[in-house]
C-alpha positions as CSV (number, residue, x, y, z in Angstrom):
1,M,36.9,-53.1,-33.8
2,L,39.4,-53.8,-31.1
3,G,42.8,-52.7,-31.8
4,L,43.1,-50.3,-34.5
5,C,46.7,-50.5,-34.7
6,S,50.4,-51.3,-36.6
7,A,53.3,-51.8,-34.7
8,L,53.4,-51.1,-31.2
9,D,55.3,-53.9,-29.6
10,I,53.5,-54.1,-26.3
11,Q,52.4,-57.7,-26.0
12,G,53.8,-60.8,-27.7
13,V,52.1,-62.2,-30.8
14,S,50.3,-65.4,-30.2
15,S,50.9,-68.0,-32.8
16,A,48.4,-68.1,-35.7
17,S,46.4,-71.4,-35.8
18,A,43.0,-72.5,-36.5
19,A,42.5,-74.1,-33.2
20,S,38.8,-74.2,-31.9
21,L,37.5,-71.1,-30.1
22,S,36.7,-73.5,-27.2
23,E,40.6,-73.8,-26.8
24,T,41.2,-70.3,-26.5
25,S,42.9,-69.3,-23.2
26,A,42.2,-65.9,-21.6
27,E,45.8,-65.6,-20.7
28,K,46.9,-65.3,-24.1
29,T,48.6,-62.2,-25.4
30,R,48.8,-60.0,-28.3
31,Q,50.4,-57.6,-30.1
32,I,48.9,-53.9,-30.4
33,F,49.1,-52.5,-33.7
34,T,49.0,-48.6,-34.1
35,N,48.1,-46.8,-37.4
36,R,50.3,-47.1,-40.3
37,A,50.8,-44.2,-42.4
38,P,49.5,-42.2,-44.2
39,L,46.8,-42.7,-41.5
40,A,46.5,-40.3,-38.5
41,P,47.3,-41.8,-35.1
42,N,44.6,-42.7,-32.5
43,A,44.8,-40.6,-29.1
44,F,44.5,-44.2,-27.5
45,Y,44.4,-47.6,-28.7
46,P,42.0,-50.4,-27.7
47,L,43.8,-53.3,-25.8
48,P,43.3,-56.7,-27.7
49,L,40.3,-58.5,-26.9
50,G,40.7,-60.7,-23.8
51,S,43.1,-58.3,-22.2
52,I,40.4,-57.1,-19.9
53,R,38.2,-59.4,-17.7
54,P,35.2,-58.4,-16.0
55,R,34.9,-58.8,-12.0
56,G,32.5,-57.9,-9.3
57,W,28.9,-56.8,-10.6
58,L,30.0,-56.6,-14.1
59,N,31.0,-60.2,-14.3
60,E,27.5,-61.1,-12.7
61,Q,25.7,-58.9,-15.4
62,L,27.8,-60.8,-18.2
63,R,26.8,-64.1,-16.8
64,I,23.1,-63.0,-16.5
65,Q,23.4,-62.2,-20.3
66,A,25.3,-65.6,-21.0
67,T,22.4,-67.6,-19.4
68,G,19.5,-65.7,-20.6
69,L,18.6,-65.0,-24.1
70,S,22.0,-64.3,-25.7
71,G,23.3,-67.9,-24.4
72,H,20.2,-69.8,-25.8
73,L,19.2,-67.7,-28.7
74,S,20.4,-70.4,-31.4
75,E,18.2,-72.8,-29.6
76,T,15.1,-70.9,-29.5
77,W,14.9,-68.6,-32.3
78,P,15.4,-69.8,-36.3
79,D,17.1,-66.9,-37.6
80,V,20.4,-67.8,-35.9
81,G,19.6,-71.5,-35.6
82,P,21.0,-74.6,-37.7
83,N,19.3,-73.6,-40.8
84,S,20.7,-69.8,-40.9
85,G,22.2,-68.8,-44.1
86,W,25.3,-68.1,-42.3
87,L,25.6,-71.9,-41.7
88,G,24.9,-73.2,-45.4
89,G,21.2,-73.4,-44.5
90,M,18.1,-72.2,-46.5
91,G,17.1,-69.7,-43.5
92,E,17.7,-65.9,-43.0
93,S,20.8,-65.1,-44.8
94,W,21.3,-61.1,-44.5
95,E,22.4,-59.5,-41.3
96,R,21.0,-61.6,-38.2
97,G,23.7,-64.0,-38.1
98,P,26.7,-61.6,-38.1
99,Y,24.8,-59.5,-35.9
100,Y,24.7,-62.4,-33.4
101,M,28.2,-63.3,-34.1
102,D,29.5,-59.4,-33.4
103,G,28.1,-59.7,-29.8
104,L,28.1,-63.6,-29.1
105,L,31.6,-64.0,-29.9
106,P,33.0,-61.5,-27.3
107,L,30.6,-62.6,-24.6
108,A,31.6,-66.4,-24.9
109,Y,35.1,-65.3,-24.3
110,L,34.7,-63.0,-21.3
111,V,32.5,-65.5,-19.4
112,D,34.8,-68.4,-20.7
113,D,32.0,-70.5,-22.0
114,P,32.7,-73.3,-24.0
115,I,29.3,-74.2,-25.4
116,L,28.8,-70.3,-26.1
117,K,32.6,-70.8,-28.0
118,A,31.3,-73.6,-29.9
119,T,28.1,-72.0,-31.3
120,A,30.3,-69.3,-32.2
121,Q,33.0,-71.2,-33.9
122,K,30.4,-73.4,-36.1
123,F,29.3,-69.6,-37.9
124,F,33.1,-68.4,-38.2
125,D,34.0,-72.1,-39.9
126,W,31.4,-71.9,-42.2
127,T,32.3,-68.1,-43.3
128,L,35.8,-69.0,-43.6
129,E,35.3,-72.2,-45.5
130,H,33.2,-70.7,-48.2
131,Q,34.5,-67.9,-50.0
132,A,34.3,-67.8,-53.4
133,A,37.2,-67.8,-56.1
134,N,36.3,-64.0,-56.9
135,G,36.6,-63.2,-53.1
136,M,32.9,-62.9,-52.2
137,F,31.9,-64.8,-48.9
138,G,28.9,-65.4,-47.0
139,P,25.4,-67.0,-48.3
140,A,25.4,-66.9,-52.4
141,S,21.6,-66.2,-52.0
142,N,22.2,-62.5,-50.6
143,V,24.9,-60.5,-52.3
144,D,24.3,-57.1,-50.5
145,W,27.5,-55.6,-49.2
146,W,25.9,-54.7,-45.9
147,P,25.6,-57.8,-43.8
148,R,29.5,-58.6,-44.9
149,I,30.1,-55.0,-43.0
150,V,28.9,-56.8,-39.9
151,M,30.7,-60.0,-40.3
152,L,33.7,-58.3,-40.9
153,K,33.6,-56.6,-37.6
154,A,32.8,-60.1,-36.0
155,L,35.7,-61.5,-38.0
156,T,38.3,-59.0,-36.6
157,Q,37.3,-60.2,-33.0
158,Y,37.7,-63.7,-33.7
159,Q,41.0,-63.3,-35.3
160,E,42.3,-61.2,-32.4
161,L,40.9,-64.2,-29.9
162,T,42.3,-67.0,-32.2
163,G,45.0,-66.1,-34.3
164,D,43.1,-68.2,-37.0
165,P,45.5,-67.8,-40.4
166,R,42.5,-67.8,-42.4
167,V,41.2,-64.5,-41.6
168,L,43.6,-62.1,-43.0
169,P,43.7,-63.7,-46.5
170,L,40.0,-64.2,-46.7
171,M,39.4,-60.0,-45.8
172,E,42.3,-59.2,-48.3
173,K,40.8,-61.2,-51.2
174,Y,37.2,-59.7,-50.4
175,F,38.4,-56.4,-50.1
176,K,40.2,-56.6,-53.7
177,Y,36.8,-58.1,-54.9
178,Q,35.0,-55.3,-53.5
179,L,37.1,-52.6,-55.0
180,S,36.8,-53.9,-58.1
181,Q,33.0,-54.0,-58.3
182,L,32.1,-50.8,-56.2
183,P,32.3,-48.7,-59.7
184,S,29.4,-51.1,-61.2
185,R,27.9,-51.9,-58.2
186,P,28.1,-49.0,-55.5
187,L,27.0,-48.9,-51.8
188,R,23.2,-48.5,-51.3
189,D,20.8,-48.0,-48.7
190,W,22.1,-49.7,-45.5
191,G,25.5,-50.0,-46.5
192,K,25.7,-46.5,-48.3
193,F,24.5,-45.2,-44.5
194,R,26.7,-47.5,-42.6
195,W,30.1,-47.3,-44.7
196,Q,32.1,-46.1,-41.8
197,D,31.7,-49.6,-39.9
198,E,33.6,-51.4,-42.8
199,V,36.4,-48.4,-42.9
200,L,37.1,-49.6,-39.2
201,S,37.6,-53.3,-40.6
202,V,39.7,-52.1,-43.7
203,I,41.7,-49.9,-41.2
204,W,42.3,-53.1,-39.0
205,L,43.5,-55.2,-42.0
206,Y,45.8,-52.3,-43.3
207,N,47.3,-51.8,-40.0
208,R,48.4,-55.9,-39.8
209,T,49.2,-55.7,-43.6
210,G,50.3,-52.6,-45.2
211,S,48.5,-53.5,-48.7
212,P,48.2,-50.1,-50.6
213,F,44.9,-51.0,-52.4
214,L,43.3,-50.8,-49.0
215,V,43.5,-46.8,-48.6
216,D,41.8,-46.7,-52.3
217,L,39.1,-48.9,-50.9
218,M,38.6,-46.5,-47.7
219,R,38.7,-43.6,-50.2
220,K,36.0,-45.4,-52.3
221,L,33.6,-46.3,-49.4
222,H,33.8,-42.7,-48.4
223,E,33.2,-41.5,-52.0
224,Q,29.8,-43.7,-52.1
225,G,28.8,-43.6,-48.4
226,H,26.8,-40.9,-47.1
227,D,28.2,-37.5,-45.9
228,W,27.2,-37.4,-42.4
229,V,29.9,-34.9,-41.2
230,G,28.0,-32.7,-43.9
231,Q,24.7,-33.7,-42.5
232,F,25.2,-32.7,-39.0
233,A,27.4,-29.6,-40.3
234,N,24.2,-27.8,-41.5
235,F,21.6,-30.2,-39.5
236,Q,18.0,-30.0,-40.8
237,Y,16.4,-32.8,-39.4
238,T,15.0,-31.0,-36.2
239,G,11.4,-31.9,-36.1
240,R,9.3,-35.3,-35.6
241,Y,9.5,-37.7,-38.7
242,T,6.4,-39.8,-39.1
243,S,5.5,-42.4,-41.3
244,E,3.3,-40.0,-43.4
245,S,6.1,-37.0,-43.5
246,L,8.7,-39.8,-44.9
247,K,6.0,-41.3,-47.2
248,L,7.0,-44.6,-46.0
249,E,3.5,-46.3,-47.2
250,E,4.8,-45.1,-50.9
251,G,7.6,-47.5,-50.6
252,N,10.3,-44.6,-49.3
253,G,11.9,-46.6,-46.5
254,L,15.0,-46.9,-48.4
255,K,15.2,-43.2,-49.6
256,D,17.8,-40.8,-48.4
257,L,15.2,-39.0,-46.1
258,A,14.1,-42.2,-44.3
259,L,17.8,-43.2,-44.0
260,S,19.2,-40.0,-42.9
261,T,16.7,-39.7,-40.1
262,H,16.8,-43.7,-39.1
263,G,17.9,-43.9,-35.3
264,V,20.3,-46.6,-36.1
265,N,21.9,-45.3,-38.7
266,N,22.6,-42.1,-36.7
267,G,23.9,-44.1,-33.9
268,Q,26.4,-45.8,-36.0
269,A,27.0,-42.5,-37.8
270,I,28.2,-41.0,-34.5
271,K,31.6,-42.3,-35.3
272,T,32.1,-41.2,-38.9
273,G,34.1,-38.0,-38.1
274,P,36.7,-39.3,-36.0
275,V,37.0,-42.6,-38.3
276,W,37.3,-40.7,-41.4
277,S,39.8,-38.4,-39.5
278,L,42.3,-41.3,-39.5
279,V,42.3,-40.6,-43.5
280,S,41.6,-37.0,-44.1
281,H,43.7,-36.0,-41.1
282,Q,41.0,-32.7,-40.7
283,P,40.2,-31.4,-37.6
284,E,36.7,-30.9,-38.6
285,D,36.2,-34.6,-39.1
286,R,38.0,-35.4,-36.0
287,N,35.4,-33.3,-33.9
288,G,32.9,-34.8,-35.6
289,T,31.3,-36.7,-32.9
290,R,31.0,-33.8,-30.5
291,K,29.1,-31.6,-33.3
292,M,26.6,-34.6,-34.0
293,M,25.8,-35.4,-30.2
294,E,25.0,-31.7,-29.5
295,E,22.9,-31.4,-32.4
296,L,21.1,-34.6,-31.4
297,D,20.7,-33.5,-27.9
298,K,19.3,-30.2,-29.0
299,Y,16.5,-31.6,-31.2
300,H,15.9,-35.3,-30.0
301,G,17.7,-35.7,-26.4
302,L,16.3,-37.8,-23.8
303,P,17.2,-37.9,-20.0
304,N,18.7,-41.4,-20.5
305,G,21.4,-40.2,-22.4
306,M,20.1,-41.3,-25.8
307,F,17.9,-39.3,-28.8
308,S,14.5,-40.5,-29.8
309,C,14.3,-42.9,-32.6
310,D,11.2,-45.1,-32.7
311,E,12.2,-45.5,-35.6
312,H,13.1,-42.3,-37.1
313,L,13.9,-38.9,-35.1
314,A,11.0,-37.9,-33.0
315,G,11.7,-35.0,-30.8
316,R,12.4,-34.3,-27.3
317,N,9.2,-35.7,-25.7
318,P,10.4,-38.3,-23.1
319,S,7.4,-40.6,-24.3
320,Q,8.9,-40.8,-27.3
321,G,11.2,-44.5,-27.5
322,S,14.7,-45.3,-28.6
323,E,15.6,-48.4,-30.3
324,L,17.7,-51.2,-28.5
325,C,19.9,-51.5,-31.6
326,T,20.6,-47.7,-31.5
327,V,21.7,-47.8,-28.0
328,V,24.1,-50.7,-28.4
329,E,25.3,-49.2,-31.6
330,Y,25.7,-45.7,-30.1
331,M,27.9,-47.4,-27.2
332,F,30.3,-48.9,-30.0
333,S,30.6,-45.5,-31.8
334,L,31.5,-43.8,-28.7
335,E,34.1,-46.7,-27.7
336,Q,35.5,-46.2,-30.9
337,S,35.5,-42.4,-31.3
338,L,36.8,-42.3,-27.9
339,A,39.8,-44.1,-28.9
340,I,40.5,-42.0,-31.9
341,T,40.1,-38.4,-30.1
342,G,40.9,-39.0,-26.5
343,D,37.5,-36.8,-25.6
344,P,36.6,-37.6,-22.2
345,A,33.4,-36.1,-22.5
346,L,32.6,-39.2,-24.5
347,G,33.5,-41.6,-21.5
348,D,30.8,-39.8,-19.9
349,R,28.3,-40.5,-22.3
350,L,29.0,-44.0,-22.7
351,E,28.8,-44.8,-19.0
352,K,25.5,-43.0,-19.2
353,L,24.5,-45.1,-21.9
354,A,25.7,-48.4,-20.7
355,F,24.2,-47.9,-17.1
356,N,21.0,-46.6,-18.0
357,A,19.7,-47.0,-21.4
358,L,21.2,-50.3,-21.6
359,P,19.8,-52.0,-18.7
360,G,16.5,-50.1,-18.9
361,T,15.6,-52.2,-22.2
362,F,15.8,-55.8,-20.7
363,T,14.2,-58.0,-17.9
364,D,16.2,-58.4,-15.0
365,D,17.4,-62.1,-16.2
366,M,17.9,-60.8,-19.8
367,W,15.6,-63.4,-21.2
368,A,13.2,-60.7,-22.9
369,H,13.8,-57.2,-24.2
370,Q,12.1,-54.6,-25.8
371,Y,12.1,-52.8,-29.1
372,N,11.5,-49.5,-27.9
373,Q,12.0,-48.1,-24.3
374,E,10.8,-44.7,-23.2
375,P,12.2,-42.5,-20.3
376,N,8.4,-41.8,-19.1
377,Q,7.1,-45.4,-19.9
378,V,3.8,-45.9,-18.0
379,E,2.5,-49.1,-19.9
380,C,4.1,-51.8,-22.2
381,S,1.2,-53.0,-24.3
382,L,0.0,-53.3,-27.8
383,H,-0.7,-49.6,-28.8
384,H,0.3,-47.9,-32.0
385,K,1.2,-44.8,-29.9
386,P,3.5,-42.9,-29.5
387,W,5.8,-44.5,-32.4
388,V,6.4,-42.2,-35.6
389,S,6.9,-45.5,-37.7
390,D,6.7,-48.6,-35.7
391,G,4.5,-51.1,-34.7
392,P,2.3,-52.0,-31.6
393,E,4.6,-54.1,-30.3
394,S,7.4,-51.9,-30.0
395,N,7.8,-51.5,-26.3
396,I,6.5,-54.9,-25.1
397,Y,9.1,-57.2,-23.3
398,G,9.6,-60.3,-25.6
399,L,11.5,-62.6,-27.8
400,D,11.6,-60.4,-31.1
401,P,9.2,-57.5,-30.5
402,N,8.3,-55.4,-33.4
403,F,11.4,-56.9,-35.7
404,G,14.0,-59.1,-34.9
405,C,17.1,-56.9,-35.9
406,C,17.3,-56.0,-31.9
407,T,17.1,-59.5,-31.0
408,A,20.2,-60.3,-33.4
409,N,22.1,-57.3,-32.5
410,Y,21.7,-56.1,-28.7
411,H,24.4,-59.1,-27.5
412,Q,27.3,-56.7,-28.2
413,G,26.3,-53.8,-25.7
414,W,27.7,-55.3,-22.3
415,P,31.0,-57.2,-24.0
416,K,32.2,-54.6,-25.6
417,F,31.8,-52.2,-22.6
418,A,33.8,-54.3,-20.8
419,N,36.6,-54.7,-23.4
420,S,36.6,-50.7,-23.6
421,L,37.3,-50.1,-19.9
422,F,41.1,-49.7,-20.5
423,M,43.0,-48.3,-23.5
424,M,46.8,-47.8,-24.3
425,T,48.6,-44.6,-25.3
426,E,51.2,-45.1,-28.0
427,G,53.9,-42.9,-26.4
428,N,56.2,-40.5,-27.8
429,G,59.7,-38.7,-26.9
430,D,58.2,-37.0,-23.9
431,S,55.9,-39.9,-22.2
432,P,56.3,-43.5,-22.3
433,Q,53.5,-45.7,-23.5
434,G,50.7,-45.9,-20.8
435,L,47.4,-47.0,-19.5
436,V,44.4,-45.3,-19.8
437,A,41.0,-45.7,-17.7
438,V,38.3,-44.3,-20.2
439,A,35.5,-45.8,-18.1
440,Y,35.1,-47.5,-14.7
441,A,33.6,-50.9,-13.3
442,P,35.1,-54.0,-11.9
443,C,37.7,-55.4,-13.9
444,E,41.2,-57.0,-14.3
445,V,43.6,-55.9,-17.2
446,N,46.5,-58.2,-18.1
447,T,49.3,-56.5,-20.7
448,T,52.9,-55.5,-20.9
449,L,54.6,-52.1,-20.5
450,A,58.3,-51.4,-21.0
451,G,59.3,-55.0,-20.7
452,A,57.1,-55.6,-17.4
453,D,54.4,-57.9,-17.0
454,V,51.2,-55.5,-15.6
455,R,48.4,-56.7,-13.9
456,V,45.8,-53.6,-12.7
457,V,42.9,-54.8,-10.6
458,E,40.0,-52.5,-10.4
459,E,37.8,-52.9,-7.3
460,T,34.7,-50.8,-7.2
461,D,30.8,-50.6,-7.0
462,Y,30.7,-47.7,-9.5
463,P,28.5,-46.7,-10.8
464,F,26.5,-47.1,-7.5
465,R,29.2,-46.0,-5.2
466,G,32.0,-43.2,-6.1
467,S,35.1,-45.1,-4.8
468,I,37.3,-47.0,-6.9
469,M,40.6,-48.8,-6.1
470,L,43.3,-49.8,-8.6
471,T,45.9,-52.0,-7.4
472,I,48.8,-52.6,-9.7
473,H,50.7,-55.7,-10.0
474,L,54.2,-55.7,-11.7
475,S,57.1,-58.4,-12.9
476,K,59.7,-55.3,-12.2
477,P,59.2,-51.6,-11.4
478,V,58.6,-50.0,-14.4
479,E,57.6,-46.0,-15.2
480,F,54.8,-45.3,-17.4
481,P,51.7,-42.9,-17.2
482,L,48.3,-43.7,-15.9
483,R,45.3,-41.7,-17.1
484,L,42.3,-41.7,-15.5
485,R,39.1,-40.1,-16.7
486,I,37.3,-37.6,-14.2
487,P,33.7,-37.5,-15.4
488,A,32.4,-33.7,-15.8
489,W,30.0,-34.2,-13.2
490,A,32.7,-35.0,-10.5
491,Q,33.5,-31.8,-8.9
492,N,36.2,-31.9,-6.3
493,A,37.3,-35.6,-7.1
494,R,40.3,-36.7,-5.6
495,V,43.1,-39.3,-6.3
496,S,45.5,-40.7,-3.9
497,I,48.6,-42.9,-4.4
498,N,49.6,-45.4,-1.8
499,G,47.3,-43.3,0.8
500,A,49.0,-39.8,-0.5
501,L,46.6,-37.3,-1.8
502,Q,47.8,-36.1,-5.1
503,P,47.5,-32.3,-6.7
504,S,44.0,-31.3,-7.4
505,V,42.2,-32.8,-10.6
506,E,39.8,-31.3,-13.1
507,A,36.4,-32.5,-13.8
508,G,36.0,-33.1,-17.3
509,N,39.7,-34.2,-18.2
510,F,42.2,-37.0,-17.6
511,A,44.2,-37.0,-14.3
512,I,47.7,-38.0,-15.4
513,V,49.9,-39.7,-13.0
514,Q,53.0,-40.5,-14.0
515,R,55.9,-42.4,-11.9
516,K,57.6,-45.2,-11.6
517,W,55.1,-47.9,-10.3
518,S,56.2,-50.8,-7.7
519,S,54.0,-54.0,-7.5
520,G,51.5,-53.6,-4.9
521,D,50.8,-49.8,-5.5
522,S,47.6,-48.4,-4.8
523,V,45.5,-45.5,-6.6
524,V,42.1,-44.8,-5.1
525,I,39.7,-42.5,-7.1
526,N,37.0,-40.9,-5.2
527,L,34.3,-39.1,-7.4
528,P,31.7,-37.4,-5.1
529,M,28.2,-38.2,-6.1
530,Q,25.8,-35.7,-4.9
531,P,22.4,-35.7,-6.7
532,R,21.8,-33.1,-9.2
533,T,19.3,-32.4,-11.7
534,S,19.1,-31.6,-15.4
535,R,16.2,-30.0,-17.8
536,W,14.7,-31.8,-20.7
537,F,11.5,-31.1,-22.5
538,H,8.9,-28.4,-21.1
539,N,11.6,-27.4,-18.6
540,S,11.1,-30.9,-17.0
541,L,13.4,-32.1,-14.2
542,A,15.2,-35.4,-14.4
543,V,17.3,-36.7,-11.3
544,E,21.1,-37.8,-11.5
545,R,23.6,-39.1,-9.3
546,G,27.2,-39.8,-10.7
547,P,26.6,-41.5,-14.1
548,L,23.0,-42.9,-13.1
549,V,19.8,-41.5,-13.9
550,F,16.8,-41.9,-11.5
551,S,13.2,-42.8,-12.1
552,Y,10.2,-42.9,-10.1
553,P,9.3,-47.0,-10.4
554,I,5.6,-47.4,-11.0
555,G,4.0,-50.4,-9.7
556,E,4.4,-53.4,-12.5
557,S,1.6,-56.1,-13.2
558,W,3.5,-58.5,-15.7
559,V,0.7,-60.4,-18.1
560,K,2.1,-63.3,-20.6
561,W,1.0,-62.3,-23.9
562,R,2.3,-65.6,-25.5
563,D,4.9,-68.4,-25.0
564,R,7.9,-68.2,-27.5
565,G,9.7,-71.0,-27.1
566,M,12.4,-70.9,-24.4
567,T,11.1,-67.4,-23.5
568,A,7.8,-65.4,-23.7
569,D,6.5,-61.9,-24.8
570,W,5.1,-60.0,-21.9
571,K,2.7,-56.8,-21.6
572,V,3.2,-54.5,-18.2
573,F,0.4,-52.6,-17.1
574,P,0.7,-50.3,-14.2
575,S,-0.5,-50.7,-10.8
576,T,0.2,-47.3,-9.1
577,Q,-0.2,-43.8,-9.9
578,W,2.6,-42.1,-11.4
579,N,1.9,-38.6,-12.1
580,Y,4.1,-36.7,-9.7
581,A,6.1,-33.2,-9.7
582,L,9.3,-33.0,-8.0
583,K,9.5,-30.4,-5.2
584,L,13.3,-29.4,-6.4
585,A,14.0,-25.6,-7.6
586,T,17.5,-25.9,-7.5
587,D,20.6,-28.2,-7.6
588,E,21.2,-26.9,-4.2
589,D,18.1,-28.7,-3.2
590,A,19.2,-31.8,-4.9
591,K,22.3,-31.9,-3.2
592,N,20.4,-32.3,0.2
593,L,18.2,-35.4,-1.2
594,A,18.6,-38.4,1.3
595,V,20.1,-41.4,-0.4
596,T,20.1,-44.7,0.4
597,E,22.9,-47.3,-0.2
598,E,22.6,-51.1,0.0
599,E,24.8,-54.1,-1.1
600,V,25.3,-54.4,-4.7
601,G,23.7,-58.1,-5.3
602,G,23.8,-60.5,-8.1
603,T,21.4,-58.9,-10.2
604,P,22.8,-55.4,-10.3
605,F,19.8,-53.7,-12.0
606,G,17.3,-55.4,-10.6
607,R,14.2,-53.7,-9.0
608,A,14.0,-56.0,-6.2
609,H,17.4,-55.0,-4.3
610,T,18.4,-51.8,-5.9
611,P,21.9,-50.8,-4.6
612,V,20.9,-47.1,-4.5
613,A,17.7,-45.0,-4.0
614,I,17.1,-41.1,-3.4
615,S,13.9,-39.9,-1.6
616,V,12.3,-36.6,-2.7
617,K,9.3,-34.6,-1.7
618,A,6.6,-34.5,-4.7
619,H,3.0,-33.7,-5.1
620,K,0.2,-35.4,-7.5
621,V,-0.4,-33.6,-10.7
622,T,-4.0,-34.3,-11.6
623,K,-4.0,-32.8,-15.1
624,W,-1.0,-35.1,-16.2
625,N,-2.5,-38.3,-17.6
626,A,-1.9,-41.1,-20.1
627,V,-4.0,-41.9,-23.4
628,D,-3.8,-45.4,-25.0
629,G,-1.1,-46.3,-22.6
630,V,1.1,-43.5,-23.6
631,A,2.0,-40.7,-20.9
632,D,1.0,-37.0,-22.3
633,A,4.1,-34.9,-22.3
634,P,5.1,-33.5,-18.9
635,P,3.0,-30.4,-18.4
636,E,5.2,-27.0,-18.6
637,S,7.3,-26.3,-15.7
638,P,6.7,-24.9,-13.0
639,V,3.1,-26.4,-11.9
640,T,1.1,-25.6,-9.1
641,G,-1.9,-27.3,-7.2
642,D,-3.8,-28.5,-4.2
643,E,-2.6,-32.1,-3.9
644,P,-0.6,-32.8,-0.8
645,E,3.1,-33.3,-0.5
646,E,4.4,-37.0,-0.5
647,S,8.0,-38.5,-0.1
648,I,8.8,-40.9,-3.1
649,R,11.5,-43.0,-3.6
650,L,13.6,-43.2,-6.9
651,I,15.6,-45.7,-8.0
652,P,18.2,-46.2,-10.9
653,Y,16.5,-46.2,-14.2
654,G,17.6,-49.6,-15.4
655,A,15.9,-51.1,-12.7
656,A,12.3,-49.6,-13.2
657,K,10.6,-51.2,-16.3
658,L,7.5,-48.9,-15.9
659,R,9.0,-45.6,-14.8
660,I,8.9,-41.7,-14.8
661,T,12.1,-39.9,-15.5
662,A,11.3,-36.7,-16.7
663,F,9.2,-34.6,-14.1
664,P,7.2,-31.5,-13.9
665,E,8.6,-28.9,-11.4
666,W,6.6,-28.6,-8.5
667,K,6.2,-24.5,-7.2
668,S,4.6,-24.0,-3.5
């Protein structure tokens, strides 16, 4: 959700109109709303959609997405095509149309594509024109609360972009209806476990209208929703949950045990504590994201920043997978949680997901994706292993492998990340309103502060390089604080203003520069990017540099399995050996690894021209093998043997579609 707010007069309000989305101008500015009483304040407030425009490699990545499957899905996949129930047709009428709009809308705007805008407009026009007299909206054939929760997320973004005057009345009428119905028709299954996403939309509306009944609705949703904070306060789900242990074959897929251990539910749940803390004002709620991440990392964490979930929680073996829906929902949860709490560690994890797990599950042209990705992924083919509850298509690259939810939902990942790079502080008596750089990528920010037009241009090749330059353009000199997130891995980071080195900054915190700024001022952030290691399952090693995780790229043999309209489904088989152990005993060894840097090209996460690579000494481990296309768990480190030393090249995780990421440690 963009702009959880109430009355922070930073930007002028655009006139409300029902103008076509295709007429939306990137130059429009809008009001930022802060939280109304009795809600607690956010630490930061997201800027209205459209305030941040991608540049450099990020712009190229979004254009790859727009010219790939995201931009053509409605032409080749019937579930979001002309017969969609969300266009009045007889086709799919549940979550897939809303999922698609939740990502296509911000993508269409960020790349300023009139065709994609027109595609989105059809869905929003139909939705806004088909509200029943009682307040219900959407396809009459499906009255589940859950798909409306997704469409409400999309509607809030649409209203911020267009000012369409139909949105707020529709939401207000629907929420009155829902509040009246929940006592007799309570939340169930998916809605029960994803209620926090609806609370975000209710807060968004409350901050604009102040209608008191909306607070009652927030409390009712919390009352009927699953207690995620309680689940993680005494976390019980520490094992590997299979179809047999969950008794899925007995029809228990929508029972509480299955839904509590479901990967996507957990990814969405990460934000539950902070979101509810706005109502509860309780510190244990506000700190809930950290607690959830700690438990998931401890029992199910993987080197790419994800937790295992294929489809349910599956332990720490790096041959287990993570569902693509979970990646993008985890990112959205972190974006929202970071805004509410101001916790810089959430920015570190957000970048790790965006720069590794997200691109690691797509082909370079984004015309095909996986359902599940694995850190140690040695083959993508039709095997039932290693998935705890998914099918044999789970890690092939294609149109809708295993199940179509990810095909509909993945589109939100890159656009919402781009929209979350900068946020705003509200200001108080001691400090005026200011800007916050919560994550880094090339972009341009347009807003106003203290009556001055502010334009910040961020030039960087981050995450492939550690230098970031912000140039500030102002209509007049103005004083405001600029907060810069310094990642926890960035020891000895430096910040310079107009060439003058600033006092030392603390890794894992925000550096705050408060001064009277003049147009043309520059801020340079240097984040040292020495290679380092991290430890995982069976004491295995992963190599990291900055926010990037590095993998050994296994030779890839792509075999088309079948054509799928405008795209195809692909199997990928290994053409080289992969069973290496790394000769790295300490972080000091890692610091001395040879790093090669190349130009950041048009496909930043493509394998053909990776912007950065790391060379490392390694030995083959003959006893480490694959069975049915799945790598065995890494042997317990350290390992020994008689194989000769080799030098192998590691590349960014997202560029290697077959890869080893968690290696045994070799001991001479």
